[in-house]
C-alpha positions in Angstrom: 9.2 -1.0 -45.3 10.6 -2.6 -42.4 11.0 -6.5 -42.0 8.7 -6.7 -38.9 6.1 -4.7 -40.4 6.3 -6.6 -44.1 6.3 -9.9 -41.3 2.9 -8.4 -39.8 1.5 -8.6 -43.4 2.1 -11.5 -44.1 0.3 -12.7 -41.0 -2.2 -10.5 -41.7 -2.9 -11.7 -45.4 -2.5 -15.4 -43.8 -5.4 -15.0 -40.9 -7.3 -12.9 -43.9 -7.3 -16.7 -45.6 -8.4 -18.5 -42.3 -12.1 -16.0 -42.1 -15.0 -18.0 -41.5 -15.7 -17.7 -44.8 -13.2 -18.6 -46.3 -12.1 -21.5 -44.2 -14.2 -24.1 -45.6 -13.6 -23.2 -49.3 -9.6 -24.4 -48.1 -9.7 -28.1 -48.5 -11.6 -27.5 -52.4 -9.0 -25.3 -53.0 -6.2 -27.8 -51.5 -7.2 -30.6 -52.9 -7.4 -28.5 -56.6 -3.8 -27.8 -56.0 -2.7 -31.2 -55.0 -3.8 -32.3 -57.7 -2.2 -30.5 -60.6 1.0 -31.2 -58.7 3.3 -32.5 -56.0 4.1 -28.9 -54.4 0.7 -27.3 -55.8 -0.7 -26.9 -51.9 3.0 -24.6 -51.0 3.2 -22.8 -53.8 -0.9 -22.0 -53.3 0.0 -20.6 -49.8 3.1 -19.0 -50.8 1.3 -17.1 -53.7 -1.6 -15.7 -51.2 0.8 -15.4 -48.1 3.6 -13.4 -50.9 0.2 -11.3 -52.5 -1.3 -10.4 -49.1 1.7 -9.1 -47.9 2.7 -6.9 -50.9 -0.3 -5.8 -51.4 -0.5 -4.7 -47.4 3.3 -3.2 -48.1 2.2 -1.1 -51.4 -0.8 0.0 -49.4 1.0 1.3 -46.7 3.9 3.3 -48.9 1.5 4.5 -50.4 -0.9 6.4 -47.2 2.5 7.5 -46.3 3.7 9.0 -49.6 0.4 10.8 -49.7 0.7 12.0 -46.0 -2.7 9.8 -44.6 -3.2 11.1 -41.0 -3.0 7.1 -39.8 -5.3 8.4 -36.6 -7.7 9.9 -39.0 -8.0 7.3 -40.8 -8.3 4.5 -38.1 -11.1 6.6 -37.0 -12.7 6.6 -40.6 -12.8 3.0 -41.3 -14.3 2.4 -37.8 -17.5 4.3 -38.7 -17.4 2.5 -42.6 -17.5 -0.9 -40.1 -19.9 0.3 -38.2 -21.9 1.3 -41.2 -21.7 -1.6 -42.5 -23.2 -3.4 -39.2 -25.5 -1.5 -39.3 -26.7 -2.4 -42.4 -26.0 -5.7 -41.9 -28.2 -5.8 -38.5 -31.1 -3.9 -40.9 -31.3 -6.2 -43.3 -31.1 -9.4 -41.3 -33.9 -8.9 -38.5 -36.2 -7.1 -41.5 -35.5 -10.5 -43.4 -36.6 -12.3 -39.5 -39.9 -10.3 -39.5 -40.9 -10.2 -43.2 -40.4 -14.1 -42.5 -42.8 -14.6 -39.9 -45.8 -12.7 -41.7 
């Protein structure tokens, strides 16, 4: 695994933490970490970033070792995301129409 790939894995972990569903929890978690120790928020950020980078690197290495075809994996992952979106859209439209009766 190259340093560039590790850097991108780290960046992906940082961006994942800043997703809209996690963002409101950050002040609570950082406040709790700061209450425990002066360097708590720094340790928390490093731990989360390093764990995402490590997991990304291990999974990428595992995929490479197993010979997973990257193009096929992208198509499969895209199909899963589209299916999940369709399920969520269906669920959302069903609950909206059910409430209007």
